[in-house]
N, C-alpha and C positions, 0 to 999 in steps of 0.2 A: 503494499499498500505505498501511496507517494504522502508525504509530511506533508504535504503543500496541496493534498485530495482534500473536497470539502465534508469530505463525509470522516475527515482525521480530526477526531478532538484534541487528544492530546499524541505529542509525538517527541520521544522521548531518543534523544541519538549519542552513542558514546558517550556515557557520563560516568563520569568518574569522581568518589567523596575522601577525600584523607583528611581523618582526626591530627592534628598536632596539640598532643596531653606532655606537658613539660618537656621533658627533652627526648620526647619518640615520636615516631607517625600510623597512625590504623590507619591502614586502606579497608572503608568502610564496601566501596563501589568500584565497580571497575566495570569499561567498557559495556554498561548496560545501558539495552536497546530494546526498545516497544512502543507497541503505534496502540491507542485504542480508539475505536473509531465511535463517535456520536452516537449515544444513546446504549452502551454495551456496557455491561456488568462485570467486570475483571478484576478477579480476586490473584493477590499476590501472596506467596502461600514460599516457606521456606524452613530452614533451623532458623534458632536463637541465633543475633548479632548476624544476620546476611545483608541487612542492608534494608528489608522491607518498609520500615517505617521512614527511612533514612528518605528514600523513593521519596514519597509520600511527601515529607514534609519540602523537601525539594520543589517539589510540581506547587507545593501551597504558598512558597516562595518563603518561607520561616528558613529553612536552612539554604543559606549559599553552597551552591557546589562548586569541587575545584577544575574539575575542564568536562567539557561533553556542550551539547544545545537540549534543554527543554522549552515545548512550541505548542501555546495551547491555539486552537486553529488559527498557527501560523505564525503567530503573535511569542517573544522571547517572552520568557518570565525572566523575571530580574528581580520582583520583589512581591510580599504579602498582597492578593488584591481579591477587591470583592464575583472574582467571575471563577473563584477557588472558594468551597463553603468546605470547613473542615468539621470533622465528629468524632471526637477522642474518648478513648475508653471510661477514662472517667470522671465523663459527663459535663465537666469544666462549667459549672453554673453558680449564680452566682447567690447566694445563699440568701440574702437581702430581700432580693426582686421576687417579683411572683412570675411564675409560668408567663404570663404574658409581656410582663419588662425586660424577662430575660429574653424571650422570642422578637422583640422590638431591641436590642443593644444595638445590633448594629445598622438597624435602618436609623437610630440615634443620631450614631454617628457620621452619618451621611443625614447627618440634618435633614433627614425625611418627616415633611410635616403631619403634627399628633395626630388628626384624622385623616389622613392616610396609612400611619401606620397602626392603625384600630381595625383597619379596613383587613390591613395584608397579615397581618397577623392573627387575625381572627381566622383568613383561610387556611396556613398551615396546620392553627389550634384542630381547626376542627379537622383537616386533612388527618392529622396523628390520631386521632380517638381521643382528644381533650377538652370536647367541650365539657363548659362545667366547672373542671379544674383554673381556668383563665386566672383568678385569685389569690390558687396557693401558692406558699413558699415550698422551694424542692426539698425541705426535712419534713415535707406533708406526703412527698410522693414514693412510692414503690420503684427499684431499682431500673425498671423498663418504662416508667412512665419518663422519669427522668431523664432517660433518652429520648425517646419521642421529643422529649422537648429540644434536644441538643438538636436533635435533626430538624425540628422545625423550626428553629433561629437558623439552621446553618441554610436553609432552603428561604428563609425572606427574603437577603438578599440577591434573591435570584441567580445564584452562582451556575457558569457557563457547565459547572462539572463539580460532583462531592466525594472528596477524599475522607474517608473512613478507615479511622485508625483501630481496630479490632472491638470499634461501638461497642456486641457482648461478652467481650468477653469477661466481666465483672460481674455478670447474673448468672442464678442458677441456670442451671439443663431446662428444665421447663420453659422459664422466661425467654431465655438466650432462644428456644426454637418458635416462639411466640414472635418475636421483633421481629426472626430471621423473616417470617410470615409477613408483617407488618410490612419490611421495609422492604418486598418486593412488590406488593399491592401499592407501597406509594411509588415505586418505581416507574412501572406500568400505569400511574396516572400520571409523573410528572414527565415521563421520557428523559429524565438524566443520563447526563454519563457518572458509574460510578466507581471509581480506583481504590479495593478495600480490599485492607491488611488482615490478614487471618495467619492459625497458627495452627488452626482444625482445619482439617481437609472434608470430613464430614459437610464442616459451613461450607467450605469449598466447592464443594459438589453441588449441594442443595441451590447454592446461588448463583453461583457465575453462566455467562455466555462465552470465558475461556479464561482456562487455570493457569495463572505463570508460576510455573516451579522456580524458586531460584535456586545459587548454588552458597554452601558455602562461604562466610568472608576470604576476601570479597566477591563482594555478589553481584551476579551478571546473571543470564536467561538462561537456565538450562535446559527447558525447556515452554514450551506452553499449550496446551492441551484444549481443545474445544470441547464444549459439556453440550449435547446435540439431542440432549434427554426433551421429554416436555416440559411443560410446568402445568400442573401445578409437580413437583419429583418426589418420588415414593423413596423413601429412606432404604427398606426394606426391598423395594423391588433386584431383577438378579444385573439388569443394568445398570443400576445407579451404584450397587457394592460390583458392579467389574470396571466401571468408570474410578471410584475410590481407589481400588486393587493397582489399579494404573499408576496414577496419579502415589499413592506410596511410593510405591517399586522406584519412581525417579528421585521419591527422596531420600529414603534407605540410605544409598550413599553419600550422601551431602550430609544426613545426620551424620555419619559415621567420621567425617571427614568437619566437622562443628568439631563432636566428643575429643578429637585429635588433640583439637586447638582449643579446646579448655583451660587448663592449666594455662594457656601461655600470654602476657600482661597485657590486658586489654587499652 
């Protein structure tokens, strides 16, 4: 796919990232290249420390690359911007703000008029299923509800892409499965491009159009696996299990490499 093609949302070419810690360097990414199509849901999967979150943070403009190119609809990414919405694992909500006020935070920063903020926030409150909780504070919400607020806050800025860093990783298994279904519903309703980081093979197979398996550090693309299973996906089906097995087979060698580096300095 041509990086300048109309249907290419994110184009990453030969990305490298070196972290300098005191007197040593850690190569987090080396030669990482990936293209994500408009409206595609792509999961990044790999061993701990392979650079999944670093890729996401560079695309978000929260981390500076060492070399390579990262483009959003053909435009070079050099800083954070409203074109990318970020959803974090730890929710990152303001505890003193209500659900509505958390969702409206980015709109306030952009000086969107109050009446418009109310219309926009209500739209996404309804979309994520939080009608009736507009005036609640984070401490009054369950983990799944907090993450709904995080998703609504990211979407309220009308980003071109949604970047999700293990957003369901801290939830219990039942809530996590529910939120995966909710994300697919929201994705279907909005048509957003989503780049999703996860440690869970099951989650990746359930959600993704395409799974990108990364190598152990320094991270690059080991394999891209297209998931052609129809939705909603049945986790117990033979086809689902077969795709999961294929992904696990790709990961096994990288897990071994990562384990071999566990005692090396970070």
